[in-house]
N, C-alpha and C positions, 0 to 999 in steps of 0.2 A: 783568681792569682793571675802574677804578672805572667808576660809572653815568657817562653821557655827561650835559653840563649841560643843565638842563629838563627829566630824564627823571625826577625826584625822585617828582613827584606819580603819575605814570603807574606807577611802578616801586610806589609804596604802594598803588596800586589794584590791582595785581597780585597782591602780598603779601596784600590782605584776600581776593581770590580763591581763592588758593592755601588759605588759613587756613579758609576756609568748607567748601572741598571734603574737606579733611582732619577737619572737624569732623562730616561726614555719618557717620551709623553704617554706610551701604554702601559708603562707599570705603575699606575693610579691605584690598581686593585690590591697590590703586594706592598706599598710604602708605610702602611701603617696596620697595626692590629684589625681583625675584623670587628666590628661592631655588631657582633651577633645579636646582642638584646635591643638595639636601635631597629635592625631589620628583621627583629622578630625571627631568627634563626635558633630556635630554641635547642634544634638536636646539633647544633654545631661543637657543641663542648663535649657531647656525649659519643659525637662521632672522631673529632680531633682532639686527641689526650694533650699535645704538645704544640701549642699554638707558635707560629714564628711570622714574623714579617721583614721587610729590608732594611725599614727605620730603627727597628730594635737591634738587626744586628749591626748598622752602622754606629748607634750608640754604646752598644758593648764593645765595638773598637777603638771608640775615642778613648773609652775608659779603661782600655789595656786589662779586657775581662776576657780574653781568648789567649791561651797558652800556645796554640797552633793554628797554622793556616789550615788544618785540616780539621780542626774545630769549627773552623768558621764556613768549611765546605759543606761540613755537617748541617749546620742551620739554613744555608742557603739553600741545599736539597728539599729539606724540611718546607721551606717557603712552598716550592713547587709540589711537592708529593701531598702537601695537605689541601692546595686548591684543587690538584687530579682525584685526591680520594673524597672529597665533599661533592664536587661537581659530576654530572653523569659527563662520561665519555663521549665526546665529540661535542659538546655543548663550546659556547665560545670562550669561557674563561677556563675550561681543561685543555681547548688548543692554544689559549694565550700561555696557562703553565707549561705546556707544552714545550712550544717555543722557546721560552726562555730557559727552559732546563738545557735543551740542547746548545744553546749559544754559551749556558754557564759552564757546560761539560767542555766546550773546545776550547774555553779561555783557560781553565784550570788545569786541562793538560798541557798547555803551555807553560804554565808556571811551574809544575810537577818537572818537568824536563830541564827547568832552569835552575830551581833551588830545592832544598829539602821542606818539603811541607810539613813534617813532622808524623807523617802516619806511622811509624814505626812505633813513635811515643803512644800512640793512640792504641795501636792494637796491643802492647804491653799493658795498659790502663784497662782494654777489654777483657783479656786474659786474668787479670786482677779480680776483677767484677766477677768473671765467672767462677773463679776458686771460692770467693766469697758467699756468692749465692749458693753454691753446691753444702758448704760446710753450714749455711744458715738452715738447711733442712727441708722438708716438703711444707713447711709453714711458712716460708718465706715468699714474696713477691716477685717476681718477676719483672725487672724494669723493663718498661716499653721500649720499642725500638724509637731510634732517632729517623729522620726521613730516608725512604728508598732513594736508589740512585738512579733517576731517571735521566734517559739520555747517554748514559756510558756507551759508548763505541759506536754512536749513531751522529751522523750528521756531521761528518768529520770534514768533508769539503763544502760545509754549508759557509754561505755569504753572512758574515754578523750582521749586516741591514737586513735581512729577511727573517721571518719566521720558520722558515723550511724551504727544503726545496719542492715540498708539494704546496705552497702556499696558491700559487695560480690556479691550480688544477683543483684546488679545493672549493676555489670562488662557484658562486652561483650565480647566474643572469649577470655575468660580467664583474661582480663584485669578489673581489680576492680575500683570501682569509686575512691577511694584514689588515685591509679596509675593514672588515669586520669587526676585527679585534678593537682596532683603532677606534670605531664607532661605539663602541660598549665600553670602552675605557674613555672615552670624551663624555658621553652620558653622565658617568660617576661624577663628573667635576662641574654639573650643571645646579644651579640652583633651583628651587622648588617649582618658581614661576616660569623658568625657561625649561625643566621637564613638563611643566602643564602643558607650555606651548607645543613640544615634541608630540605629547599624547595627543592632544585634540587635533593636530594636524595628522596625525596616524590614522584616529579614529574617523574624520570625515573623509582621507581620501585612499584608505587602505585598511578596513576595520577589522579586516581579517587576521592582520598583524598584532593584534591586542587580544590580549585573554585577562580574564580575571581570577585570581587564585582561587584555588578551591580550598588549600589548607588555611590561607589568610582571607576571609572573606572580604571584598574591596582593594584587596591588593593588586592591584595591573601589574601585567608582564609583557615586555614588548618581544616577539617573536621573531628574531632577525631574519631567520631562514623566510620567513613570509614576506616580510617587508622589502626585502630585495629583488622580489619580483616583480616589486615595482621600481625600476631602476632610478628615473626621473626622481621620485618622491627618497628614495634612498639616498640619493647623491645631494639633493637640495639639505635635507637634514643632517647629512654629513658634512655639509661646508659649514651649516650654523652650528653644530656641534663643536665643531672644530676651532671655530672664530671664538664662540665662549669660553671654549676651555683653553684656549691661549692667552686671554685675558684674565683667567684666574690664576693661572699658572704663573703667570708673572707678578700676581700679588701676592699670592698664596703657595709657596712650591709644593706642601705637603696637603692635603687637604683630604679629609675622610670623606666615605662615600654618603651621599644623601639617603636618608633612609625610606622617602615614598615611592622607591620602584627597585624592579629586581629584573635583572636581562639574564636571560640562558634561553638554550635551545631546547631543552628537554623539562628542567625545573627549576623551582625557584632557588635559585644560590647565588651567593656573591662570589666566595671563594672556599 
């Protein structure tokens, strides 16, 4: 359905926010739908009922498939909440999503302060849906909730160029949360050969940072918390990954994550 009259400016503001997030080098995990089949994350569709990503939101905006800015906000929040639901709390991807969530809520508050985002219309539709469900009887199935509002009211004084006020404090052995998240995001942009070089280097110089997946035999996992104990190696591989990922971003702006490796602090999760 086309946008509601009066929502043009609000939707334009939301488009700018989405484009800004897509342009960030650490937004790689959120740019396209999760390739759960390729990554062999067979439980992903069981846990995440409503998949969403920034690329899909951008395309829906371009096709005028949102009626209000509030609808866009719901989908954007769904991107972060899906990631935080599927990944272990405190893992690199969980922290990355948490940082994006806080940054989004800060920008969205500014939009709401300037223009009508159509939240009243959303509330009316929700009431109508509730009435329809009540009239359907006990045999009707409730609709799944859309994304939770992570970060609302948090990080209001946060600088937009940081993942959060605790980024430096969360760093281990000199590596900040931002550096760890950027490293993980850059690895997702590497080719199989480039990832092979990274894994081989770690196996030789920091073997404790490599784990073999238990659920999927032969699937390797880089444990960043252990890797950063070797500061010189972490810095070397970070520079290598940044160089290769930068070259790839210039050629292919949106690239799906390779399927041969999965990176997380606690368990094998992509997002």
